[in-house]
N, C-alpha and C positions, 0 to 999 in steps of 0.2 A: 867094238862096233865096226862094221865094214867101212872102208874108206874109198874104194874105187866105185865109180858110178854104177857098174854092173851088179856088184854084190849089194850095194845100197838099194838099188831098184828092187832086187829080189826080196830083201828084208822089208823095205817100205811097202811094197805091194801087198805082202802078207798082212801087214798091220792095217793098211788102208781098206782091204776087203773085209776084214773082221770088224773094223770100225764102222763101215758102211752098213753092215748087217745089224748093228746095234742102234741105228738111228730111228728105228721104229716107224718105218714108212709103209704105206699101203703097197701091196704086192706089185701093182702095175708100175709105180714110180720107182720102187726099189729095183725091179728087174731092169728097167730102162737105164737108170743111173749106173747100176753095176755093169751093164753092158758097155756103156761109154767109158767108164773108168778102167775096164779090164781089157779093152781092145788095143793095147799097145801104149806107146808114149814113153819117152826117155826118162821122165821124172826129173827133168833138168831143174825145174824150179824148186822142188823139195831138196834136191841135191845142193843147190846154191845155199839154201837155208842151213843144211847140214855143214857145209864148208865154213860158212860164216860163224856158226855156233862153236866150231872147234876152238876159236880164240877165247871163248868165254866159258868153255866146259859146261854148256847147257846139257841138261839130262836128255837121254834117249826118248823118254816119254814125252817131254815137251817138244822136242824136235818133230817127232812123228805126229803129234796132235796138231801142231801148227801146219805141218806139211799136208795133212789130210784136209784141213780147212782150205788151204790154198789150192790144192789139186782139184778139189770138188768145185771151187769157184772157176778155176781155169777150164776144166772140162765142160762145165755148164755154159761158159761163154762160147766154146767151140760148137756145142749142140745148137745154140741159137745162130751162130755164124753160118752153119750149113743149111739153114732153113731156106725154102724156095724164095721167100721174100728178100733174103739178104744175099748169100753167095750161091744158093741153089746147088750145093755139092752133094754128089751121090756117094762119095767115099771119104772116110776119115781113118787114117792109120791102116790103110789097106783093107778095111772092113766097111760094109754099108753104113752110111751115116745114120744117126738116130732116127730121123724121120723116114728114112728108107727101110730100116730094120723094123720099126714099129709103125708109127703114123705121125702126121704133122702135129696133131693136138697133143699126143703123148710127149713128143719132143719139146714142145713149148712148155708144157706143164713141168716136165723134168727139169728143164732149165730154170724155171721159176723156183722150184724146190732147191735146186743147187745154188742159187744165189742167196738163199736164206739159211740153209743148213750150216754153213761155215760159222755163222754167228752163234749158233747153238753149241757147236764144238768149242769155240773160244770161251763162251760163257761158262762151260762146264769144266774148264781147266782150273787146276789148283794153283791160283796165283794171288798175290796180294792185291787188294782192291785197286790201288793206284796203278799197278802194273797192268792188270787186266783192262782197266779203262783205257790206258795208253795203247795197248795192243789192239783193242777193238777200234779205237779212234783211227789208227793207221790203216787198219783193215778197211774201214769204211772209206777213208780217203782214197786208197788204192782202187777200191771197187768203183767209186764214182769216176776216177780218172780212166779206168778201163772202159767203162760204159761211154765216157766222153770220146775217147779215141775211136771206139767202134762206131759211134754215131757219125763222127767226122769222116771216117773211112767210107761209110755207106753214102752219106750225103755228097761227098766230093765226087763219087762215081755216078750215083743215080741222077744227080742234078747237073752233072758235068760242070762243076764249079771251077772257076779260074783260081789256081792256088800257086803259092810260091814254094820254093824248097823249104823255107822255114816252117810253112804251114804243114808240110809233109813230115818234117822232122818232129814237130810238136805232136802231131798225130801218132807217130811211131812211139814217142816217149810215153804217151798215155796208153795207147792200145796194147803195146807189148812190154814197155819198160816198167809200168807201174807194179806189176806182180813180181818182177825180178827185184825191184827196189824194196818191196815189202818183204820178200824172202831174206834179203841181206840185212835189213834193219831190225827185224823183230827180236833176234837173240840179244842185241845190245840193250833193248828196252827191258827185257826180262832180267838180264844180268846187271842192271844198274849202270850201264855204260851209255846213257842216253846222249852224251856229248858227241858220239860218233854216229848217231842215228840218221840225222839229216844227210850227212856226207854219204853214208852207205845207200840211202834211198836214192840220192842223185846218181851215184855210180851204177846202181841197178837199172835206172832209167836209161843211162848211156849204153849199157849192155843191150837193153831192149832195142835201141836204134840199130846197133850192129846186127843183132839177131834178125830183126825184121828185114833189113837190107839183104842179108844172106837168103832169107826165105823168099824174097821177091826175085832174086837171081835164080834160085832153084826153080821157081815157077816157069822161068824162061828155058832153062837148060836141062831139067830133068823130066823124064816121062812120068805119067801118073803111077806106073808100077814102081819106079825108083823112089818117088817121093812118098808113096803110100796114101796119096790124096789126089783129087782132081788138080791138074796143072794146066797151064796155057789158058787160064781164064782171066788173067790180070790185064789183058790188052787194053781195056777201057778204064782200068783203075788208075788213080792218081798215086804214083810212086815216084821216088827219086829217079828211078830208071827212065820214067817218062819225061823227065825234065833235064837230066844230065846224061852224058855219055856213060857207058858201062864202066869204062876205065876210071873216070872221075868218081863214080860211085864206089868202086872198089878201093880207090885211094883214100876216100873220105872215111869209109868204114874201117880201113886198116889203121888210120890215125886214131880213131876211137879205141880200137882194140889195143894198140900200143900204150895209150894213156891209162887204160884200165889195168893192164898188167903191172905197170909201174906204180899206180896209185895203191892198189891192194898190197903190193910188196912193201911199200913205204909205210903203210898203216899196220903192218904186222900180220896180214892175212896171207901167209905164205902158201898154204895149200890151195887157197882160192886163186891166188896169182898164178901158180903153176898150172892149175887145171884150165884156167881161161887162156893161158898162153898156148897150151897144147891144143885145146879145142879150137881156138881162133886160127892157129896156123893150119890145122887140118881142113877147116871149112873154107878158108880163103884159097888154099891150094886146090881144093875140089872145084870151087867156082871158077878159078882161072883155067882149069883144065876142061871145064864144061863146054 
């Protein structure tokens, strides 16, 4: 099975697109969902799942099924994020966003389908009843946290709420961290190592904070062409950068990054630790040079 993220993406994408075709959707929704799933994306979340699963020797089939469920959920959240009522973004991954490529109502309905289809995929997995129940329970928990973070992000901005750094960090944990936490903990549930599940979920949420901070910095330093999406639109958003100096934000995120590398190494997730180390160093260096 491929181990680097580029070969993993190629293999995973092939599986994802075939799996999407088997979901028995009406043409309009299948076309719209397939468009958003296929217009790029690093597949970082499924790759985290893959790296976590290496410790437990989880099967390729299970990794890809779980990955499809998570990627459909993630992509659907982006479809709704881009809508005029929320971020009003014209581009996503260098392509017209869903509501621009199709129309607003199709984008809304595609997102609605995409929030439900993952549960269908999970329900169809060949797992023992107790493990399937636990997987679905964590999936629902992460989905609710994702929606909570998205809601806070929008309300903080639209209503110009007064927020503290801790409010922002908690929003990052939910909005971005919940799905990373889900990716890291699901293999431990399926492989009967549930004692590590909560720790992995927490570490994934910490990575989400780091990832979101870097994304916020990209919005400042990268052009829309470089980022593959609309940038320079976070001026009114409540972010850590709006409350702290840029250097303090980078120092804070670097401390999270260092703790993650050490924690995963100590837990025996050596490939995950190495990948995050390389990924974090590269992205921090890019931001510092930005």
